[in-house]
C-alpha positions as CSV (number, residue, x, y, z in Angstrom):
1,M,40.6,-61.6,20.5
2,E,38.0,-61.0,23.3
3,G,39.7,-57.6,23.6
4,A,38.8,-57.2,19.9
5,N,35.5,-59.1,19.8
6,K,34.6,-56.2,23.0
7,R,35.6,-53.3,21.1
8,I,33.7,-54.3,18.0
9,S,30.5,-55.1,20.5
10,N,31.0,-51.6,22.3
11,F,31.6,-50.0,18.3
12,Q,27.8,-51.2,17.1
13,I,26.2,-50.5,20.3
14,G,27.4,-46.7,19.9
15,M,26.2,-46.7,16.2
16,L,23.0,-48.3,17.4
17,L,22.7,-45.3,19.8
18,K,24.0,-42.9,17.8
19,K,21.3,-44.3,14.8
20,Q,18.3,-44.1,17.9
21,K,19.2,-40.3,18.9
22,M,18.9,-39.6,15.0
23,S,16.0,-41.4,14.3
24,E,14.6,-39.6,17.3
25,L,16.1,-36.0,16.4
26,A,14.2,-36.5,13.3
27,A,10.9,-37.4,14.6
28,I,11.1,-34.3,16.6
29,I,11.8,-32.1,13.7
30,L,9.2,-33.5,12.0
31,G,6.5,-33.4,14.8
32,F,7.5,-29.3,15.0
33,T,7.7,-28.3,11.6
34,L,4.6,-30.9,9.8
35,P,1.7,-29.0,11.4
36,C,3.1,-25.8,10.0
37,L,4.0,-27.3,6.9
38,M,0.3,-28.9,6.4
39,T,-1.2,-25.3,7.2
40,T,1.2,-24.2,3.9
41,L,-0.3,-27.1,1.7
42,G,-3.7,-25.9,2.9
43,A,-2.9,-22.6,1.9
44,V,-1.8,-23.3,-1.6
45,L,-5.0,-23.8,-2.6
46,V,-6.1,-20.1,-2.7
47,F,-4.5,-20.3,-6.0
48,F,-6.5,-23.0,-7.7
49,F,-9.8,-20.4,-7.0
50,R,-10.9,-18.3,-9.7
51,K,-12.3,-15.3,-9.4
52,I,-14.6,-15.5,-6.5
53,S,-18.8,-14.8,-7.0
54,K,-21.0,-13.6,-4.0
55,L,-22.2,-17.3,-3.8
56,V,-18.6,-19.3,-3.3
57,D,-17.5,-16.1,-0.9
58,M,-20.9,-16.9,0.9
59,L,-19.7,-20.0,1.1
60,T,-16.1,-20.3,2.0
61,I,-17.3,-18.0,4.5
62,G,-19.6,-20.4,6.1
63,L,-16.8,-22.9,5.5
64,A,-14.4,-21.5,7.4
65,A,-16.5,-20.3,10.1
66,G,-17.6,-24.0,10.3
67,I,-14.4,-25.0,11.2
68,M,-13.1,-22.5,13.0
69,L,-15.9,-22.8,15.6
70,S,-15.3,-26.8,15.6
71,A,-11.5,-25.8,16.4
72,S,-12.5,-23.2,19.0
73,I,-15.0,-26.3,20.5
74,W,-13.0,-29.6,20.3
75,S,-9.5,-28.5,19.8
76,L,-9.2,-26.0,22.6
77,L,-11.7,-25.3,25.1
78,V,-12.5,-29.2,25.8
79,P,-8.5,-29.6,26.0
80,A,-8.4,-26.6,28.2
81,L,-10.8,-28.1,30.8
82,E,-9.9,-31.4,31.1
83,N,-6.1,-29.8,31.6
84,A,-7.5,-27.5,33.9
85,K,-9.3,-30.8,36.3
86,E,-6.0,-32.1,36.6
87,M,-4.4,-28.7,38.1
88,Y,-7.5,-26.8,39.2
89,L,-9.9,-29.6,40.3
90,D,-13.3,-28.5,41.6
91,L,-12.4,-24.9,40.1
92,A,-11.3,-26.1,36.8
93,F,-14.3,-23.7,35.1
94,L,-12.3,-20.7,36.5
95,P,-9.3,-20.7,34.2
96,V,-11.3,-22.0,30.9
97,V,-14.0,-19.1,32.0
98,L,-11.7,-16.3,32.1
99,G,-9.2,-17.3,29.3
100,F,-12.2,-17.2,27.3
101,V,-13.8,-13.8,28.2
102,L,-9.8,-12.7,28.2
103,G,-9.7,-13.7,24.7
104,A,-13.0,-11.9,23.4
105,I,-11.3,-8.5,25.5
106,F,-8.3,-8.7,23.4
107,M,-10.0,-9.2,19.6
108,V,-12.1,-6.0,21.0
109,F,-8.9,-4.3,21.5
110,L,-7.8,-5.4,18.2
111,D,-10.7,-3.8,16.7
112,F,-9.9,-0.8,18.3
113,V,-6.7,-0.9,16.9
114,A,-7.4,-2.1,13.4
115,N,-9.9,0.9,13.4
116,K,-7.1,3.4,14.4
117,I,-4.0,1.8,11.4
118,F,-7.1,1.3,8.6
119,K,-8.3,4.8,8.6
120,S,-10.5,5.8,5.5
121,Q,-7.6,6.9,2.9
122,N,-8.6,8.1,-0.7
123,S,-7.7,4.8,-2.5
124,K,-7.2,7.0,-5.9
125,Q,-7.0,10.4,-7.4
126,L,-9.2,11.4,-9.9
127,R,-8.7,13.8,-12.8
128,K,-10.7,16.7,-11.8
129,T,-8.8,19.4,-13.4
130,E,-10.1,19.0,-17.0
131,K,-13.7,18.3,-16.0
132,L,-13.5,21.6,-13.8
133,Q,-12.5,23.8,-16.5
134,I,-15.5,23.0,-19.2
135,L,-18.3,22.7,-16.1
136,S,-20.2,25.5,-14.6
137,K,-19.7,26.5,-11.2
138,K,-23.3,24.9,-10.4
139,D,-21.9,21.7,-12.1
140,V,-18.6,21.4,-10.4
141,K,-20.5,21.4,-6.7
142,K,-22.5,18.2,-7.8
143,V,-19.3,16.6,-9.7
144,Q,-17.4,16.7,-6.5
145,K,-20.5,15.5,-4.1
146,S,-20.7,12.6,-6.0
147,E,-16.7,11.8,-6.5
148,K,-16.5,12.5,-2.4
149,K,-19.8,10.2,-1.9
150,Q,-18.2,7.7,-4.1
151,N,-14.7,7.7,-2.8
152,S,-15.8,7.4,0.4
153,D,-17.8,4.4,0.0
154,E,-15.1,2.3,-1.8
155,N,-12.8,3.7,1.0
156,L,-15.5,2.1,3.4
157,N,-15.6,-1.3,1.5
158,Y,-12.2,-2.0,1.4
159,D,-11.3,-1.0,5.3
160,T,-13.9,-3.2,6.4
161,S,-11.9,-5.8,4.1
162,K,-8.4,-5.2,5.2
163,K,-10.0,-5.2,9.3
164,R,-11.9,-8.4,8.5
165,A,-8.5,-10.2,6.8
166,F,-6.8,-8.6,9.7
167,K,-8.9,-9.8,12.3
168,M,-8.9,-13.4,10.3
169,F,-5.6,-13.7,10.4
170,T,-4.7,-12.4,13.9
171,A,-7.7,-15.0,15.2
172,I,-6.0,-18.2,13.7
173,T,-2.4,-17.1,14.6
174,I,-3.3,-17.1,18.3
175,H,-5.2,-20.3,17.8
176,N,-2.3,-21.8,16.8
177,I,0.1,-20.7,19.5
178,P,-1.5,-23.0,22.2
179,E,-1.2,-26.0,19.9
180,G,2.1,-25.4,18.8
181,M,3.0,-25.5,22.8
182,S,1.2,-28.6,23.1
183,V,3.1,-30.7,20.3
184,G,6.1,-29.3,22.0
185,F,4.6,-30.4,25.5
186,A,4.0,-33.4,24.1
187,I,7.1,-34.2,22.8
188,G,9.4,-32.5,25.6
189,T,7.1,-35.0,28.3
190,A,8.0,-38.1,26.5
191,V,11.9,-37.0,25.9
192,A,12.0,-36.0,29.5
193,L,10.1,-39.7,30.8
194,G,12.3,-41.6,28.2
195,S,8.4,-42.6,27.0
196,P,8.5,-43.8,23.1
197,L,7.9,-40.6,20.5
198,L,5.6,-42.4,19.0
199,S,2.3,-41.4,21.1
200,A,3.4,-38.0,20.9
201,L,4.7,-37.9,17.0
202,M,0.8,-39.3,16.6
203,F,-0.4,-36.2,18.0
204,A,1.2,-33.9,16.2
205,I,0.4,-35.6,13.1
206,G,-3.4,-35.2,14.2
207,I,-2.6,-31.7,14.6
208,A,-1.1,-31.2,11.0
209,L,-4.2,-33.0,9.5
210,Q,-6.6,-30.5,11.4
211,N,-4.4,-27.7,10.0
212,F,-4.7,-28.6,6.4
213,P,-8.3,-27.5,6.6
214,E,-7.9,-25.0,8.3
215,G,-5.0,-23.8,5.9
216,L,-7.7,-23.3,3.6
217,A,-10.1,-21.9,5.4
218,T,-7.7,-19.1,6.5
219,A,-6.4,-18.2,3.0
220,L,-10.0,-18.2,1.3
221,P,-12.0,-15.5,3.4
222,I,-8.7,-13.6,3.3
223,Y,-8.6,-13.8,-0.3
224,T,-12.3,-12.7,-0.7
225,S,-11.3,-9.4,1.4
226,L,-8.5,-8.4,-0.2
227,Q,-8.6,-10.0,-3.4
228,K,-5.1,-10.7,-4.1
229,K,-4.4,-14.8,-3.8
230,G,-0.6,-13.9,-2.9
231,K,-1.3,-12.3,0.1
232,A,-3.9,-14.3,1.2
233,F,-1.3,-17.4,0.8
234,V,1.3,-15.5,2.6
235,L,-0.7,-14.3,5.7
236,A,-2.2,-17.9,5.9
237,T,1.5,-19.4,5.7
238,L,2.5,-16.9,8.8
239,S,-0.1,-18.0,10.8
240,G,1.0,-21.5,10.9
241,V,4.6,-20.4,11.4
242,V,4.0,-19.3,15.1
243,E,3.5,-23.5,15.6
244,P,7.1,-24.6,15.2
245,I,8.4,-21.2,17.2
246,F,6.2,-22.2,20.1
247,A,6.6,-25.6,19.7
248,V,10.5,-25.2,20.6
249,A,9.1,-22.9,23.2
250,G,7.0,-25.8,24.8
251,Y,9.2,-28.4,24.2
252,F,12.3,-26.6,26.5
253,L,9.4,-25.3,28.8
254,A,7.6,-28.5,29.4
255,A,7.4,-28.7,32.9
256,Q,6.7,-24.5,33.3
257,I,4.1,-24.1,30.9
258,S,2.0,-26.9,31.9
259,S,0.0,-24.8,34.1
260,L,-0.6,-22.1,31.7
261,L,-2.0,-24.5,28.9
262,P,-6.0,-23.7,30.4
263,W,-5.7,-20.2,30.0
264,L,-3.9,-20.1,26.5
265,L,-6.5,-22.9,25.1
266,S,-9.3,-21.0,26.3
267,F,-8.1,-17.6,25.5
268,S,-7.8,-18.9,21.9
269,A,-11.0,-20.2,21.7
270,G,-12.4,-16.9,22.8
271,A,-10.5,-14.9,20.2
272,M,-11.6,-17.2,17.2
273,I,-15.6,-16.9,18.6
274,Y,-15.7,-13.4,18.8
275,V,-14.3,-12.8,15.2
276,I,-16.6,-15.7,13.7
277,I,-19.4,-13.9,15.8
278,E,-18.5,-10.2,14.7
279,E,-17.0,-10.8,10.9
280,M,-18.6,-14.1,9.4
281,V,-21.7,-14.9,10.7
282,P,-23.3,-12.0,9.3
283,E,-21.9,-12.7,5.9
284,I,-23.3,-16.2,5.8
285,K,-26.8,-15.8,5.2
286,T,-27.5,-12.9,2.6
287,D,-30.3,-12.4,0.8
288,G,-32.0,-15.1,2.0
289,S,-30.0,-17.9,1.1
290,L,-29.0,-21.2,3.1
291,W,-25.8,-22.1,0.9
292,G,-23.8,-20.3,4.0
293,I,-25.5,-22.1,6.8
294,W,-24.8,-25.5,5.1
295,A,-21.5,-24.9,4.2
296,F,-21.2,-24.1,7.7
297,V,-22.6,-27.2,9.2
298,I,-20.5,-29.2,6.7
299,G,-17.1,-27.2,7.7
300,F,-18.5,-27.8,11.7
301,V,-18.9,-31.4,10.8
302,A,-15.8,-32.4,9.0
303,M,-13.3,-30.6,11.6
304,M,-15.4,-32.3,14.9
305,L,-14.4,-35.3,13.0
306,L,-11.2,-35.0,12.7
307,D,-10.7,-33.5,16.2
308,I,-12.6,-36.9,17.7
309,C,-11.5,-39.4,15.4
310,L,-7.3,-38.4,15.4
């Protein structure tokens, strides 16, 4: 009888341990995937916007710039400095400053690459043959000159829009890499130390809540640049896909990557702020209007509150 009770007791303990492991696994999977899912949910909102006017374009770019700058400071630079103080002591500023500068230099290089990729090409072929048959040589030259200038202006505007979308996508993706690694690092450290996963999971939830407005702030400027909601949604979603990938890397390399986090965080901040200054700030204030500036302030404050409160 005692042997039977002991076997039952061991079975119950085994089942409890199995359930505990399953619940831990579920918490880990949730922590890895939730930030990406929230980025996708934020990006979905781009489908609810109709054709964006010049005012709405200015407001969305201002809002996105404010969110990105706030995230660069509170989600990247401040944590980078805090992490660096633990490892580099009096030289804590060094990885932060160097990482920031390297991030900006990387975006300068990316700008050069973008210029090579998006060379001006004729976007459409005009039907010139019929016109040429009925016009005199003098009129033909005038038409050709006018059409050449028009096509050149259209191509330049389209290429500029594509470059802006490309750099926006790249900057946000780079920003999401250390965020994903930090989530994986937090969960991996908790598992290694046998600590409860609640605090690590709450950290992942905090990142996820920040990613919701970031998803929209990524999709809208890309949409205004490309005028294609589907592409804007896909690119904004893809920018968040790197988070679970690097969260897994951070989970398995928790001890090894901890010294790299200050560099990665500040590198991302440098890349983000470069894009804000070069691509977004000039678009915020046009025609003397202050609406874009106020949208920038609202975006910055909203993201700052999310970062501080969470």
